[in-house]
N, C-alpha and C positions, 0 to 999 in steps of 0.2 A: 466523265462519270455521269453527266446528265446530257440528255439529248436536247433539253430546253433549259436555258439559263433564266432563273428568276430575275425579275426587275428589282433592283435594290435602290432605295432612295437614301440610305444611310451614307453619310460622308459626302453627299453631293453638295455643290456650291449653293449656299442659301440664296444667292442672287438669282438662281434659276427657278426658285419658288415664286412664281408671279401671280398666282391665283389667290384672291382674298376670299375668305369665308369665315363664318362663325360656327364653332362647335361648343355647345353648352355655354353660350354667351361669351366664349373666349375667342379673341381674334386670332386666326391662324392663317399661315401662308402655305400653299400647296404647290406641288409641281404639276405641270400639264400632264393630263391623263392619269394622275395618281388617284387611287381609290379613297373613299371616305375613311375606310378602316386604316389604311396605311398612314394617311395624314393624322388621324386621331392618335395612333400609336406614337408617331414622332413627337406629338405634343403631349404625351403622357396622359392620354384620355383612354380609359378602358372601355372596350366593347366586347361582350361575350361572343365567343366563336366555338364551333365544333368541327365542321367539315373542313374549314380553311386550314392550310398549313403553309406558311409563308415561304419557308426555305426550300420547298419543292415546287413553289409557284402553283399551288393548288387552291383555287378559289371557285369551286363549282356552284356555290350558292344553294346547295341542296338542303342543308339543315335549317336555314333561314333564322337561325338564332341571333345573327348579328344585325337584325333589323333596327333601323333608326328612323326618326321622323324628320323629314326635310321640308323646307319651303324655299321657293325660288321666285324671283320677280316675274319669270316668264310663265309661271303656273298659278292657277287659282287654288288656294287652300293648301293643306299639308298632305304629304305623301308618306307612306311607309315603304322603305326600300331596303334591300340587303346591302350593307356597307362594304362587304368584301369585294363586290364586283360593280359597284356604282361609282363612276368617276365624279370628282369634284367639279363644281362650276363656279364661276365668278359670282359673288354675292350670295351664295347658298348659305342658308341657316340650317344647322343640324342640331337636333336634340337626341341624345342617346338615352336619357333617363326620364323623358316625359312620361306621363301616365299612359298615353297611348302606346309609346314604344315599349314600356315595361310590360304592359298587358299582353302585347303581341309576342314579346320574347317568352313570357311565361307560357302562353298558349302553344308556341312552337315546341317548347321543351315537353309540354304535356302530350302533344301529338306524337313527338318522337318516341315517347315512352309508352304509347298506347299498345304497341306490339313488342315491347322490349321486356324480356323476362326479368322480373324485379326480385331476384333472389340475391341481392348484392353481397350478402354475408358469405356466400359460397363461391363468389366469382373471383378469378385470379387477379382481377384489377381492383378489388375492394380497397378503398382508401387511396387508390392511385388512379382514379378513373376521371376522365375529362367530363363525362356526362354527369357524374355525381357532382362535380365542381359547379357546372353550369346550373344544375337543378337547384343547388344551394344559392347560387348568385341571384337567380330570378325569383327566389322565395317560394319555390314549389312545395306545397304542403299536402296536396292530394292529387290524384290522377283520375279525373272523371271518365276518361276514355279507355282505361286499361282493359284489355281483353285477354285473359289468361289463356283461353283455348287457342286463340289466334297466335299468341306468342309461342306457346308450346308446340304448335303445329309446324313451325319453321324448322328447316333442316339442320341437323348437326352431323358434320362429316368427321368421322373418327377413323377413316380408312388408312390414313398416312401413318407411317412409323414415327414421324417426327412432330406433326402439327395437328391441331384440332381447329376446325372452322365451325363455330357455333353461331348460326344465323339468328338464334333467339336473342342475341345481344347486339346484333349489328344495327347501326343507325343509318346505313347506306350513304356514308360520307364519301365513299369512293377513293379515299386516300390509298388504300391497298392496291386498287386497280391502277392508280396513277403511278405509284412507285414501281410496280412490277412492269408496267408497259413503258413509261416514259423515261425511267432512270435505269432500271436493270435490263430493259430490253427483252424481257422474257414473254410478257403478255399472256401469262398463264391464268389470269383472273378476268372474269367478265361479269357484267351485270345482266341478270336474266329475270324474266317475268315482268309483270306490270302491277301497279298499285300495291296492295298489301302483300302480294306474292313476290315482289321484286327482291332479289337476294344476290349476294356475291357468290359466284360459282366457279368451279374449275372449268376452263375452256375445254369443250368437247368430251369431258369424261370426269367421273367421280372416282375412278379407279386410280390409285396412286401409281400403279405400274404402267398406266397408259396415258398419263397426262404429261404436260411439258413443265410442270413446276419442278424447280431444282432444290427447294427447301432452304433457300438462302436466308429466309426469315425477315427480310427487310420490310415485308408487309406487316409483320407483327410489331415492328418498332414504331410504325406510324399509326397503328390502330388506336383510336381514342378510348375504346371500351375493351371488354373481355371477349370480343367476337373472334379474335385470332390469338392463338397462343400455342406454346409447346405442349406436347403430350407429357403429362405429369407422371413422373416415375419416382416420386419421393417415397411412397410407401414400399415400393420394391427395394429401394436402397436401404430403408430402415429394416426391412425383413432380413436382409443380409447382415447388416451391422449388428442386429440384436440376436442373431443365431450363433450360439456358442461353438457350433461345429464348423462354422465358416470363418476363414481368414479373409478379412476385408482389406483390400488395397485401394486407396484413393489416390488418384493423380489429378493435378489441376494445371491448366494451360498457362503459357506465358502471359496472355492478356488478362487472365482472371485477377492476378495480383494488382493490376493497375486500374481495373474497371469494376471492382466489386465493392470497395469501401463506400462508394456513393449510395449503395443500397441501404446503408446504415447512417447516412447523413455526414459522411466524412468528405473532405474536399476532393474535387475531381482529380483523378490521377494519383491519389495516395497509394503508396506501395503497402499492401496489406498481406504480403507473403506470410509473415510470422503469425499474423492473426488467423489466417486460414488454416495453417498447420495446427495451431492451438485449438481452434474450433473443431477440427476433424477429430482430434484426440479426445476432446471433451465429450463428443457424442458417441465415442466408443470404437472408432476406426482403429484397426490393428496396425496397419502400415501406411504411412503417408509418403508418397513419392512425387517427384516433379516431372511433368511432361517435358520440361526443359532438358532433362537428361536425355530423353528420347529424341529431342530436336537435334542434339549433338550427334546422336547415332545416325539420324536421317542425313545429316550433312556428310558423314563418312560414306554412307551408301550411295546417296544421290550424287555426291561429288565424284566418287570413283566411276559411277555409271556415266556421268557427263564427260569425264576425261576420255573414257573409252569411245564414246560416240564422236567426240571431237577428232580423235586420232583416225577414226574411220571415215570422217567427212560427213557424218549424219547430222543434220540440223534442220530445224531447231529442236531443242529439248525443252518441254514444258514441265514446270514443277507439278507435284502431285499431292501437296499437303492439304489442299482445300477441298473438302468433300462436295460443296455446292458446285465448285468448278468441275469436278469429276462428273457429277450429275449432268451439268451443262454440256460437257464434251460428249458424253455417251448419248445424250438425248438429241442434241442439236447438231453436233459435228462429229459423228463417229468415225469419219475418215481420218481424223487427226489422232486417234487413239494410239497408233504406233509411235507418235512423237512424245507421248507423255512418259515421264519417268515411272518406272515400275515400283519405286520405293514406296512403302506404306507411309501413311501420315504419322507424325509423332504420337498421336493418341494410340494408334494401332500398334506401333512399334513397342511402346511401353507395355501395353497390355500383353503382347506376345512374349516379351522378355520376362514379364512378371509371372507368367505361367510356365516358363521353361527354365530360365537361368536362375531366378530367385528361389524356386524350390530346391535346386541343387545346393545353393549357397546357404540357405537358412533352414534346411531340413523341414520343409513344409510340404504337405501333400498337395500336389498340383491340382487335383480334382476338387479340393476344398477351397481353392482361391477364387474370390469374386472381385473383379476390378470395377470400381465405380469411378467414372470420369466426370470432372467438373469443367465445363467448356462454355465459352462465350458464343456458342454456335448451335443452332437448331439442326443443321445438316449432319452434325456428328452423330445424331441419333440414327439417321439413315445409314451412315457409314458403319456404325457398330452392327447394324442388322444385315449387312451384306453377307451373302452365303460364302463368298470367297475369303472372308476375313474371320475364319474360325476353323476349328478342327472337329471332325466327326459330328457336325451339326451343332456344336456348342460355340457360342460367340466368344471371341477374344476379350472384347469389352462387354461386360454384363449389363451395366447401366450407364446412361449418360444423363447427367443433370446439367441444365443450363445454369448460368450464374443466377438467374431469377429464381429457379427452383431451389438452388442451394440456399439462397437468402430466405426463402419460405421455410425450408427445413430448419435452419438455425432459429428462426423465430418460433417455430413449433417446439423447439427444444429449450426455449427461453434464453437464447444466447444473443447478446448484443456485441457486435464486432468491436465497437468503440471501447468497450470496457474490459475486454478479454486481454490477458497478458500474452504478448507474442511469444511464440516458440520457434524452434528451428528444426530443419531436417536432421535426422540422425541415422538414416539407413546407410550402411557403409558400402553399398553396392550400386544403388540406383537413385541417388539424390543430388549428386554434384552436377553443376552446369556451368557453362561458359557464358560470357557476354554475348557471344554469337547466337546462342540458343535463345537468350532473352528477347532479342530483336525479331524473332520469328513472329511476334505478336502484332507487328505493324507492316504495312505495305513496303516492299523493298527489303525487308529484313532477311528473308530466306536467301535472296540473291546475294546480299552483302556477306552473310555468314558463309555461303558457299565459296565466294571469291577468296575470303580469308584463308580457307583451308586448301583450296585448289592451288592457289599461288604457292603455298608452302610445299605442297606435294611436288609441284613442277620444278621449283627452284631450290628446294632444300633449305630455305630460309623464310623468315616471316616478312610480311609487308612492313615497310617502314612506317606507314600510317594506316592503322587498321580501320579507322572511321572513314568509310568511302562516301563522302557527302554527295558525290555525283549520283549515287544510287538512292538518295533520299529526296523526298518531296511529296506533295499532295496532288500533283497533276494526275488526271485520269490515266494517262500513258506517259511513261518516261523512258528514255533510252540513253545508253551510254556505251562507250567503247573502253574496255578494260584490258590493259596489257598484263597478261598472265606470265609473260616471259618464257624462256626456254623454247622448246619446239612448238609450243602452242601459240605464243605470240598474242596479238590483239584479238579479242573476241567482242562481238557486238551483242549487247544484252538489252532486254526490255523488261519493264515492270508495268503491270496494269492492274487496276483495282476497280471494282464495280463491273457488273456484267454487261452494261451498255457499251462501255469502251472495250471490254473483252471481245464482244462480238465483232466490233469493227477491226480489232487487231487480228483476230482469227481469220476473218475474211481476207485481210491483206496478206497473211501468210499463205493462205490457200491459193490466192491469185498470183503469188510471186512478187507482189509489190513490196513486201517486207522481207528483209534478209537478216535474220538474227540467229545467233548460236544458242542462246539460252533465254527463256522467257519465264518470269514469275507471274502467276495469276492468283489474285485474291478476289473472291466473288463479292465480298462486302466492301463498300467504299471505306477506305482507311485501313482495311485488313481486319484481323481478328479483334482488335481493340474496339471495333464497332460492329461486332458480329450480331447476328439476329437473335442470339440468346442473351445479350447483355442488357443493361438497364435501359428502360424506355423513358424518354423525356417528354413531358407534356409540352405541347405547342412548338416542338422543334424536332428536327430529324437527327442530326449528328452534332449536338452542341459541345460535346466533351472530347472530341477526337484529338485535338492538339495537345490538351493537358495529359491525356493518357499516353500519347506518343512520346512526349518529352520525358515522362517518367520511365518508360521502357528504355529510352536511350541512356538515361542516367543509371539504370540498373546495369547496363552494359559497361558504362564508364567506371563504375565502382567495383566491378567484378575482377578479381585477381587474374583469372584466366579468361582471355577474350577470343580464343579460337577453339573450335570444337575438337580438333585433333589433340589438343593439349589437356583435355579433360581426363584426369587420371583414372576415374572410374570407367570411362569409355575405353581407355586403353586396356584396363583389366578385363573388361567384357570380351574384347577381341582376343586377348591373350589366353584367357581361361575357357572361353566358350565358343565364340564365333570364328576364331582363327584369323580372319582378315576380312576387310570390307569386300563385299561381293563374292565371298567364298561360297562354295556350294551350300553350306549350312546357313550362312547369312541370307543367301538368295531364297532358300526354302522358307525361312522364318520371316524375313523382313520385306519381301517383295510380293507383289500381287499382279492381277491382270484385270482388264476392263472389258465391258461388254457393249455391243452395239444395241442401243435402245432407241433407235431413231423413231420419231413419230411422224407419220405422213400428214400432210396438210389435209384437213377434212372440212374446210370451208372455202368458199369462193372469194375472189377479190371483192365482189359486190357485198357479200355478207360481212366481210371485214370492214368495209367502208361504212356500211349501215351501222355496225356496232360502234365504230369510232364516232360517227355522227350522233348516235343516240345516247352515248355514254354520259354526255353532259346535259341531257334534257331533264328538266325538273319533273318530278312525278309527285 
């Protein structure tokens, strides 16, 4: 998942901490080469930070908010240093709250805000902003250096269908550059300009159709301010919901139910499925459906497609549920597009069926239906806008709201998820789901769901043990051999999450080093439960992943039906409407095609090296 592993001192043998120093008159022991900040944290001493993010090993020292005052026997007098990248020394004395340190911390925050647009009340991070927190901590009551004209002159990029880059709110922490380059392996973001004109920019282009960004949204998760965020479509959704002539259909993804309650102060991983349904009805949604239903349909289509390819000896087959992965393949490796399953994602499958099958069953005018999708994913906005995912120029999915947008919508409507009485699905055609669909929300889940159904199709019986633990785990790349029985026999499968490891795996497939039959790809580390549209956590990258994953697995365990092909509503869909998986009608409605969007290298190796070398230079 990461190209560089952060150094962790948690859990290390205390005997290895051999360096003695004082922090705020407290005797502390530090590990060799440990930073002052790391040592202070282990001893429960707080130092304010902004640019630093420990769990992605990002300590550029650019914000300089973490300054402390140190003295050392080898130096005369006191020094002010950044604690995030200054190593401890034997006999060092550190003061984090001396008058000199506090004054310098306040000055640094004041300087950071000199060209930072100070309209906090209208910012998407209002009340959840790390810059606001630090300003409060240092006691900032005025900004002597604020230059409104300078702040408003900084660029705002609204060209993307999914994201907004507002450099008026950027503090140049470079977290976004680091996560995109060092962890996702995309390198779509770059620092450009000098001095007050230095900003985060898209590499080579501001045109969303000609840059290499894949809209995974991981940069948004690490941004400490409102500089990066999803394109807000709340008002568009409300326009549909409030229009009496429109039938609004809301669907929400498997991961939403386990990664949404945290937005309202509920424990990490709380299953809020019933709360989301009730909230949707309270704001006036006409029909509430579950993307899980469509996940079961995807398994029927993709599983049938995979079986056909296996019988023909065509391999590997890559999954196609993740839109950021599709963007990545089209942009970076278009030669592998024939290897991708042509099955639409669950979001698009449900939207298509909601505008074709549902009108027949419920006597609704198809042209009056608008589908609003609630997703833990920013790239789903890109997906919904794809021209091949609609009919006659009209989108199948009309609006995509990230979980963060949906939380803002509910707050605008005065709804607190903690206090609302949970409800349940009641649509008789498109709301039932299996446990296999539920685990779509985490890495390895699509693969496990597919194996459960493919085994049954091949052997005419169910797996003795439906929980395939060999397909579960949090390693960047996992592989397993699964015996499907019958004429298929053993197949070699792989699961990868995070685009850094995905690139490595794709390179191995292309070179012939990797020999797999079926490969599941999730662009976001951890899968959809940690999607770029989910809750952002201060001072941490993915702190809630494991709690969300465990809840998803518990949903599967508690569901009566745990295989997609046993979903009675899915069976009725094929019997009454689609005829059979991969039928001509099913293929027309539920499958798609991909496009070569390859981007040529437009900078030399020297320019790349210069950029890498300069990215950490203080300015």
